BAKE-640340 format. One line per field, with one value per atom (N, C-alpha, C): x, y, z; residue number from 0; atom name; residue in one letter. Coordinates in nm, 2 decimals, m for minus. Each point is the difference from the previous one (the first is absolute). Last residue first. Example, Ala and Ser with C-alpha at 12.3 -4.5 7.8 and 13.67 -1.06 7.14 Angstrom:
// BAKE-640340
x [1.28; 0.09; m0.08; 0.03; m0.09; 0.09] $
y [m0.22; 0.11; 0.11; m0.57; 0.12; 0.12] $
z [0.71; 0.00; 0.08; m0.01; 0.00; 0.00] $
n [1; 1; 1; 0; 0; 0] $
atom [N; CA; C; N; CA; C] $
res [S; S; S; A; A; A] $
***
This chain:
// BAKE-640340
x [9.71; 0.05; 0.01; m0.11; m0.05; 0.10; 0.04; m0.15; m0.03; 0.44; m0.07; m0.18; 0.36; 0.01; m0.09; 0.10; m0.02; m0.03; 0.23; m0.18; m0.10; 0.54; m0.13; m0.10; 0.28; m0.03; m0.07; 0.09; m0.07; m0.02; 0.33; m0.15; m0.09; 0.42; 0.02; m0.09; m0.11; 0.07; 0.06; m0.14; m0.13; 0.04; 0.41; m0.17; m0.04; 0.25; 0.05; m0.08; m0.15; 0.05; 0.09; m0.10; m0.13; 0.00; 0.43; m0.05; m0.06; 0.03; 0.07; m0.01; m0.24; m0.02; 0.18; 0.09; m0.17; m0.06; 0.35; 0.09; m0.14; m0.10; 0.14; 0.01; m0.27; m0.04; 0.07; 0.29; m0.10; m0.10; 0.24; 0.10; m0.10; m0.19; m0.04; 0.12; m0.06; m0.13; 0.03; 0.35; 0.00; m0.12; 0.12; 0.08; m0.02; m0.23; m0.11; 0.09; 0.19; m0.15; m0.05; 0.37; 0.04; m0.18; m0.08; 0.08; 0.07; m0.29; 0.09; 0.03; m0.49; 0.10; 0.11; m0.36; 0.01; 0.11; 0.05; m0.06; m0.06; 0.15; 0.11; m0.05; m0.36; 0.08; 0.10; m0.29; m0.01; 0.07; 0.05; 0.06; m0.06; m0.05; 0.14; 0.05; m0.50; 0.09; 0.16; m0.23; m0.09; 0.09; 0.13; 0.05; m0.02; m0.26; 0.17; 0.07; m0.45; m0.02; 0.12; m0.03; 0.01; m0.05; 0.08; 0.09; 0.00; m0.44; 0.16; 0.09; m0.33; 0.00; 0.08; 0.02; 0.00; 0.03; m0.03; 0.11; 0.00; m0.46; 0.12; 0.11; m0.35; 0.04; 0.04; 0.07; 0.06; m0.06; m0.18; 0.12; 0.08; m0.41; 0.04; 0.12; m0.22; m0.02; 0.09; m0.07; 0.14; m0.01; m0.32; 0.10; 0.14; m0.40; m0.02; 0.14; m0.11; 0.03; 0.04; m0.13; 0.09; 0.10; m0.38; m0.02; 0.16; m0.10; m0.02; 0.01; 0.17; m0.11; m0.06; 0.41; 0.04; m0.14; 0.09; 0.05; m0.04; 0.01; m0.13; 0.02; 0.39; m0.13; m0.15; 0.33; 0.06; m0.15; 0.04; 0.02; m0.01; 0.17; m0.19; m0.01; 0.43; m0.09; m0.16; 0.29; 0.09; m0.11; 0.03; m0.12; 0.00; 0.27; m0.10; m0.09; 0.41; m0.02; m0.10; 0.04; 0.03; 0.01; 0.06; m0.17; 0.05; 0.42; m0.11; m0.13; 0.33; m0.07; m0.02; 0.01; m0.06; m0.01; 0.24; m0.16; m0.06; 0.44; m0.03; m0.25; 0.35; m0.02; m0.04; m0.01; m0.05; m0.05; 0.19; m0.11; m0.01; 0.46; m0.06; m0.09; 0.09; 0.02; m0.07; 0.12; m0.13; m0.03; 0.38; m0.08; m0.16; 0.56; m0.15; m0.12; 0.46; m0.02; m0.10; 0.32; m0.06; m0.04; 0.11; 0.12; m0.05; m0.30; 0.19; 0.03; m0.44; 0.06; 0.11; m0.04; m0.12; 0.13; m0.07; 0.13; m0.03; m0.35; 0.04; 0.23; m0.44; m0.02; 0.09; m0.03; 0.07; 0.01; m0.31; 0.09; 0.16; m0.45; 0.00; 0.13; 0.00; m0.04; 0.01; m0.01; 0.11; 0.00; m0.34; 0.03; 0.20; m0.33; m0.06; 0.05; 0.16; 0.00; m0.07; m0.08; 0.14; 0.06; m0.44; 0.05; 0.09; m0.07; m0.12; 0.04; 0.22; 0.08; m0.11; m0.16; 0.11; 0.06; m0.37; 0.01; 0.10; m0.17; 0.13; m0.01; m0.30; 0.07; 0.10; m0.52; 0.12; 0.08; m0.50; 0.17; 0.08; m0.36; m0.02; 0.09; 0.01; m0.05; m0.04; m0.02; 0.09; m0.02; m0.39; 0.07; 0.13; m0.24; m0.05; 0.04; m0.15; 0.07; 0.07; m0.35; 0.10; 0.09; m0.09; m0.05; 0.09; m0.24; 0.15; 0.00; m0.37; 0.00; 0.10; m0.27; 0.07; 0.07] $
y [11.63; 0.03; 0.13; m0.27; 0.15; m0.02; m0.38; 0.03; 0.17; m0.26; m0.04; 0.03; 0.22; 0.01; m0.11; m0.03; 0.09; 0.02; m0.37; 0.01; 0.12; m0.01; m0.07; m0.05; 0.28; 0.03; m0.06; m0.24; 0.11; 0.06; m0.34; m0.06; 0.11; m0.01; 0.03; m0.01; m0.08; 0.16; m0.04; m0.39; 0.09; 0.17; m0.31; m0.06; 0.02; 0.11; 0.05; m0.01; m0.17; 0.11; 0.09; m0.44; 0.03; 0.11; m0.16; m0.02; 0.07; m0.02; 0.07; 0.01; m0.32; 0.14; 0.12; m0.43; m0.04; 0.23; m0.14; m0.05; 0.08; m0.07; 0.14; 0.03; m0.40; 0.09; 0.10; m0.32; m0.05; 0.09; 0.06; 0.04; m0.03; m0.13; 0.14; 0.07; m0.54; 0.08; 0.17; m0.18; m0.12; 0.13; 0.08; 0.02; m0.06; m0.20; 0.12; 0.12; m0.46; 0.01; 0.13; m0.06; m0.02; 0.01; m0.08; 0.20; m0.05; m0.37; 0.03; 0.13; m0.16; m0.11; 0.11; 0.15; m0.07; m0.16; 0.46; m0.05; m0.05; 0.15; 0.04; m0.04; m0.04; m0.03; m0.02; 0.32; m0.17; m0.07; 0.44; m0.02; m0.14; 0.17; m0.09; m0.02; 0.14; m0.17; m0.04; 0.44; m0.04; m0.19; 0.35; 0.04; m0.13; 0.05; m0.08; 0.09; 0.10; m0.12; m0.10; 0.50; m0.04; m0.21; 0.27; 0.09; m0.18; 0.05; m0.05; 0.04; 0.26; m0.15; m0.09; 0.47; 0.01; m0.19; 0.15; 0.00; m0.04; 0.03; m0.08; m0.07; 0.40; m0.16; m0.06; 0.35; 0.03; m0.12; 0.02; m0.02; m0.01; 0.12; m0.15; m0.04; 0.40; m0.09; m0.14; 0.28; 0.04; m0.06; m0.08; m0.08; 0.09; 0.18; m0.14; m0.09; 0.42; m0.01; m0.04; 0.04; 0.01; 0.03; m0.38; 0.20; m0.01; m0.47; 0.11; 0.09; m0.43; 0.05; 0.08; m0.03; 0.05; m0.01; m0.20; 0.14; 0.04; m0.44; 0.01; 0.14; m0.19; 0.01; 0.05; 0.03; 0.09; m0.02; m0.32; 0.07; 0.15; m0.45; m0.03; 0.17; m0.06; m0.01; 0.02; m0.01; 0.15; m0.08; m0.35; 0.07; 0.12; m0.27; m0.03; 0.04; 0.03; 0.03; 0.01; m0.16; 0.20; 0.03; m0.47; m0.03; 0.21; m0.22; m0.07; 0.13; 0.00; 0.11; m0.06; m0.24; 0.11; 0.10; m0.43; m0.02; 0.15; m0.05; 0.02; 0.05; m0.13; 0.20; m0.02; m0.45; 0.16; 0.15; m0.37; m0.06; 0.13; 0.03; 0.02; m0.05; m0.10; 0.13; 0.09; m0.50; 0.11; 0.13; m0.27; m0.03; 0.08; 0.19; m0.09; 0.05; m0.09; 0.10; m0.07; m0.24; m0.03; 0.12; 0.04; 0.02; m0.07; m0.13; m0.06; 0.04; 0.13; m0.10; m0.04; 0.39; m0.02; m0.11; 0.06; 0.07; m0.01; m0.13; m0.08; 0.02; 0.38; m0.19; m0.06; 0.39; 0.03; m0.13; 0.10; m0.06; 0.02; 0.21; m0.15; m0.07; 0.45; m0.03; m0.19; 0.29; m0.01; m0.09; 0.12; m0.04; m0.07; 0.34; m0.15; m0.09; 0.46; m0.04; m0.19; 0.24; m0.02; m0.16; 0.27; m0.12; m0.06; 0.41; 0.02; m0.17; m0.04; 0.04; 0.09; m0.27; m0.10; 0.11; 0.16; m0.09; m0.11; 0.33; 0.04; m0.07; m0.01; m0.04; 0.02; m0.06; 0.08; 0.01; m0.18; m0.10; 0.19; 0.00; 0.08; m0.08; m0.04; 0.11; 0.07; m0.45; 0.01; 0.15; m0.30; 0.10; 0.00; m0.40; 0.10; 0.12; m0.40; 0.01; 0.20; m0.50; 0.21; m0.05; m0.40; 0.03; 0.16; m0.17; m0.05; 0.08; m0.18; 0.05; 0.04; m0.30; m0.02; 0.13] $
z [8.47; m0.16; m0.03; 0.45; m0.01; m0.14; 0.19; 0.05; m0.04; m0.08; m0.12; 0.08; 0.16; m0.10; m0.11; 0.46; m0.01; m0.16; 0.11; 0.00; 0.02; m0.14; m0.06; 0.05; 0.29; m0.15; m0.03; 0.37; 0.02; m0.14; 0.08; m0.08; 0.03; 0.24; m0.22; m0.03; 0.47; m0.01; m0.21; 0.22; m0.02; m0.04; 0.00; m0.07; 0.04; 0.31; m0.04; m0.15; 0.39; m0.08; m0.06; 0.01; 0.02; m0.01; 0.14; m0.17; m0.03; 0.46; m0.05; m0.16; 0.28; m0.01; m0.10; 0.07; m0.07; m0.03; 0.32; m0.16; m0.06; 0.46; m0.08; m0.09; 0.10; 0.03; m0.05; 0.16; m0.17; m0.07; 0.46; m0.15; m0.11; 0.43; m0.06; m0.11; 0.09; m0.04; m0.01; 0.18; m0.12; m0.07; 0.42; m0.04; m0.17; 0.28; 0.03; m0.11; 0.09; m0.07; m0.01; 0.30; m0.17; m0.05; 0.41; m0.08; m0.06; 0.11; 0.00; 0.01; 0.08; m0.10; 0.09; 0.06; 0.01; 0.01; 0.01; 0.11; 0.03; m0.40; 0.06; 0.15; m0.34; 0.01; 0.04; 0.14; 0.00; m0.05; m0.12; 0.20; m0.01; m0.47; 0.04; 0.19; m0.17; m0.09; 0.11; 0.03; 0.10; m0.03; m0.27; 0.13; 0.09; m0.42; m0.03; 0.16; 0.05; m0.08; m0.03; 0.08; 0.09; m0.03; m0.36; 0.09; 0.14; m0.28; m0.08; 0.11; 0.12; m0.02; m0.04; m0.10; 0.14; 0.05; m0.42; 0.02; 0.16; m0.23; m0.07; 0.07; 0.17; 0.09; m0.04; m0.27; 0.10; 0.09; m0.44; 0.06; 0.05; 0.08; m0.13; 0.07; 0.01; 0.13; m0.01; m0.40; 0.15; 0.09; m0.31; m0.08; 0.13; 0.06; 0.06; m0.01; m0.16; 0.12; 0.08; m0.50; 0.07; 0.15; m0.23; 0.02; 0.04; m0.18; 0.06; 0.00; m0.16; m0.07; 0.08; 0.05; m0.13; m0.03; 0.38; 0.04; m0.19; 0.07; 0.07; 0.03; m0.21; m0.07; 0.04; 0.26; m0.06; m0.05; 0.29; 0.03; m0.10; m0.16; 0.10; 0.02; m0.05; m0.08; m0.05; 0.39; m0.05; m0.13; 0.21; 0.05; m0.07; m0.08; m0.11; 0.13; 0.15; m0.20; m0.03; 0.39; 0.04; m0.13; 0.02; 0.11; m0.02; m0.17; m0.09; 0.03; 0.29; m0.05; m0.14; 0.34; 0.09; m0.14; m0.06; 0.00; 0.08; m0.04; m0.12; 0.00; 0.39; m0.06; m0.12; 0.24; 0.06; m0.09; m0.12; m0.09; 0.12; 0.06; m0.06; m0.07; 0.37; m0.02; m0.10; 0.08; 0.02; 0.09; m0.20; m0.10; 0.09; 0.09; 0.04; m0.08; m0.27; 0.14; 0.06; m0.35; 0.11; 0.12; m0.45; 0.08; 0.11; m0.33; m0.03; 0.13; m0.07; 0.09; m0.03; m0.09; 0.14; 0.02; m0.46; 0.06; 0.19; m0.30; 0.02; 0.02; 0.07; 0.05; 0.01; m0.27; 0.11; 0.10; m0.36; 0.00; 0.12; 0.05; m0.01; m0.05; 0.08; 0.14; m0.03; m0.36; 0.07; 0.12; m0.26; m0.09; 0.07; 0.16; 0.07; m0.13; m0.04; 0.22; m0.01; m0.44; m0.04; 0.17; m0.23; 0.08; 0.08; m0.33; 0.11; 0.12; m0.43; 0.09; 0.08; m0.27; m0.02; 0.16; m0.17; 0.09; 0.06; m0.41; 0.17; 0.08; m0.31; m0.13; 0.12; 0.04; 0.07; m0.06; m0.21; 0.08; 0.00; m0.27; 0.23; 0.08; m0.51; 0.01; 0.13; m0.18; 0.04; 0.01; m0.18; 0.03; 0.06; m0.02; 0.09; m0.05; m0.35; 0.18; 0.00; m0.31; 0.05; 0.15; m0.41; 0.11; 0.08; m0.48; 0.01; 0.19; m0.33; 0.05; 0.05; m0.37; 0.11; 0.08] $
n [133; 133; 133; 132; 132; 132; 131; 131; 131; 130; 130; 130; 129; 129; 129; 128; 128; 128; 127; 127; 127; 126; 126; 126; 125; 125; 125; 124; 124; 124; 123; 123; 123; 122; 122; 122; 121; 121; 121; 120; 120; 120; 119; 119; 119; 118; 118; 118; 117; 117; 117; 116; 116; 116; 115; 115; 115; 114; 114; 114; 113; 113; 113; 112; 112; 112; 111; 111; 111; 110; 110; 110; 109; 109; 109; 108; 108; 108; 107; 107; 107; 106; 106; 106; 105; 105; 105; 104; 104; 104; 103; 103; 103; 102; 102; 102; 101; 101; 101; 100; 100; 100; 99; 99; 99; 98; 98; 98; 97; 97; 97; 96; 96; 96; 95; 95; 95; 94; 94; 94; 93; 93; 93; 92; 92; 92; 91; 91; 91; 90; 90; 90; 89; 89; 89; 88; 88; 88; 87; 87; 87; 86; 86; 86; 85; 85; 85; 84; 84; 84; 83; 83; 83; 82; 82; 82; 81; 81; 81; 80; 80; 80; 79; 79; 79; 78; 78; 78; 77; 77; 77; 76; 76; 76; 75; 75; 75; 74; 74; 74; 73; 73; 73; 72; 72; 72; 71; 71; 71; 70; 70; 70; 69; 69; 69; 68; 68; 68; 67; 67; 67; 66; 66; 66; 65; 65; 65; 64; 64; 64; 63; 63; 63; 62; 62; 62; 61; 61; 61; 60; 60; 60; 59; 59; 59; 58; 58; 58; 57; 57; 57; 56; 56; 56; 55; 55; 55; 54; 54; 54; 53; 53; 53; 52; 52; 52; 51; 51; 51; 50; 50; 50; 49; 49; 49; 48; 48; 48; 47; 47; 47; 46; 46; 46; 45; 45; 45; 44; 44; 44; 43; 43; 43; 42; 42; 42; 41; 41; 41; 40; 40; 40; 39; 39; 39; 38; 38; 38; 37; 37; 37; 36; 36; 36; 35; 35; 35; 34; 34; 34; 33; 33; 33; 32; 32; 32; 31; 31; 31; 30; 30; 30; 29; 29; 29; 28; 28; 28; 27; 27; 27; 26; 26; 26; 25; 25; 25; 24; 24; 24; 23; 23; 23; 22; 22; 22; 21; 21; 21; 20; 20; 20; 19; 19; 19; 18; 18; 18; 17; 17; 17; 16; 16; 16; 15; 15; 15; 14; 14; 14; 13; 13; 13; 12; 12; 12; 11; 11; 11; 10; 10; 10; 9; 9; 9; 8; 8; 8; 7; 7; 7; 6; 6; 6; 5; 5; 5; 4; 4; 4; 3; 3; 3; 2; 2; 2; 1; 1; 1; 0; 0; 0] $
atom [N; CA; C; N; CA; C; N; CA; C; N; CA; C; N; CA; C; N; CA; C; N; CA; C; N; CA; C; N; CA; C; N; CA; C; N; CA; C; N; CA; C; N; CA; C; N; CA; C; N; CA; C; N; CA; C; N; CA; C; N; CA; C; N; CA; C; N; CA; C; N; CA; C; N; CA; C; N; CA; C; N; CA; C; N; CA; C; N; CA; C; N; CA; C; N; CA; C; N; CA; C; N; CA; C; N; CA; C; N; CA; C; N; CA; C; N; CA; C; N; CA; C; N; CA; C; N; CA; C; N; CA; C; N; CA; C; N; CA; C; N; CA; C; N; CA; C; N; CA; C; N; CA; C; N; CA; C; N; CA; C; N; CA; C; N; CA; C; N; CA; C; N; CA; C; N; CA; C; N; CA; C; N; CA; C; N; CA; C; N; CA; C; N; CA; C; N; CA; C; N; CA; C; N; CA; C; N; CA; C; N; CA; C; N; CA; C; N; CA; C; N; CA; C; N; CA; C; N; CA; C; N; CA; C; N; CA; C; N; CA; C; N; CA; C; N; CA; C; N; CA; C; N; CA; C; N; CA; C; N; CA; C; N; CA; C; N; CA; C; N; CA; C; N; CA; C; N; CA; C; N; CA; C; N; CA; C; N; CA; C; N; CA; C; N; CA; C; N; CA; C; N; CA; C; N; CA; C; N; CA; C; N; CA; C; N; CA; C; N; CA; C; N; CA; C; N; CA; C; N; CA; C; N; CA; C; N; CA; C; N; CA; C; N; CA; C; N; CA; C; N; CA; C; N; CA; C; N; CA; C; N; CA; C; N; CA; C; N; CA; C; N; CA; C; N; CA; C; N; CA; C; N; CA; C; N; CA; C; N; CA; C; N; CA; C; N; CA; C; N; CA; C; N; CA; C; N; CA; C; N; CA; C; N; CA; C; N; CA; C; N; CA; C; N; CA; C; N; CA; C; N; CA; C; N; CA; C; N; CA; C; N; CA; C; N; CA; C; N; CA; C; N; CA; C; N; CA; C; N; CA; C; N; CA; C; N; CA; C] $
res [P; P; P; H; H; H; K; K; K; A; A; A; G; G; G; R; R; R; D; D; D; L; L; L; P; P; P; R; R; R; L; L; L; I; I; I; L; L; L; A; A; A; T; T; T; A; A; A; L; L; L; H; H; H; V; V; V; T; T; T; Y; Y; Y; A; A; A; V; V; V; L; L; L; C; C; C; L; L; L; V; V; V; A; A; A; A; A; A; T; T; T; F; F; F; G; G; G; D; D; D; E; E; E; R; R; R; E; E; E; G; G; G; A; A; A; I; I; I; G; G; G; V; V; V; V; V; V; V; V; V; I; I; I; A; A; A; I; I; I; G; G; G; L; L; L; L; L; L; W; W; W; I; I; I; R; R; R; A; A; A; I; I; I; M; M; M; S; S; S; M; M; M; F; F; F; R; R; R; L; L; L; A; A; A; L; L; L; E; E; E; R; R; R; K; K; K; A; A; A; D; D; D; S; S; S; R; R; R; R; R; R; G; G; G; A; A; A; Q; Q; Q; D; D; D; L; L; L; V; V; V; V; V; V; E; E; E; L; L; L; I; I; I; R; R; R; Q; Q; Q; A; A; A; I; I; I; W; W; W; A; A; A; C; C; C; A; A; A; G; G; G; V; V; V; V; V; V; Y; Y; Y; G; G; G; L; L; L; L; L; L; P; P; P; L; L; L; D; D; D; L; L; L; L; L; L; V; V; V; V; V; V; F; F; F; P; P; P; A; A; A; A; A; A; L; L; L; V; V; V; V; V; V; L; L; L; V; V; V; V; V; V; D; D; D; L; L; L; Y; Y; Y; R; R; R; V; V; V; P; P; P; A; A; A; L; L; L; P; P; P; D; D; D; A; A; A; N; N; N; S; S; S; L; L; L; P; P; P; P; P; P; H; H; H; T; T; T; P; P; P; A; A; A; S; S; S; M; M; M] $
***
């Protein structure tokens, strides 16, 4: 009887916890939102919008890497514009459908998540380039 074979872990991203630190912080903010009695609707909409735009970013980045340079650039540009519109529309809609505090909570959550995402992207950029070009 042979031992079960497992796929090699060489394809796993060792920097994934850092790369997705913004998503982790958005999820970990939930207990604080409840304990501090902050607008829950604003948090939920902001968190869902942030996570949805991060998924969209990953999908479009992977599609861009599988294509030529011109298409990759177009997909990155489209990704940036679409993700900003997604967040903006979600914040405005929750602010109108709920209360202004809901919109404010969603906006602050997205701003903090964006700041963390930008900082980690800037920190990881040299490491990503080093892995592509040894």
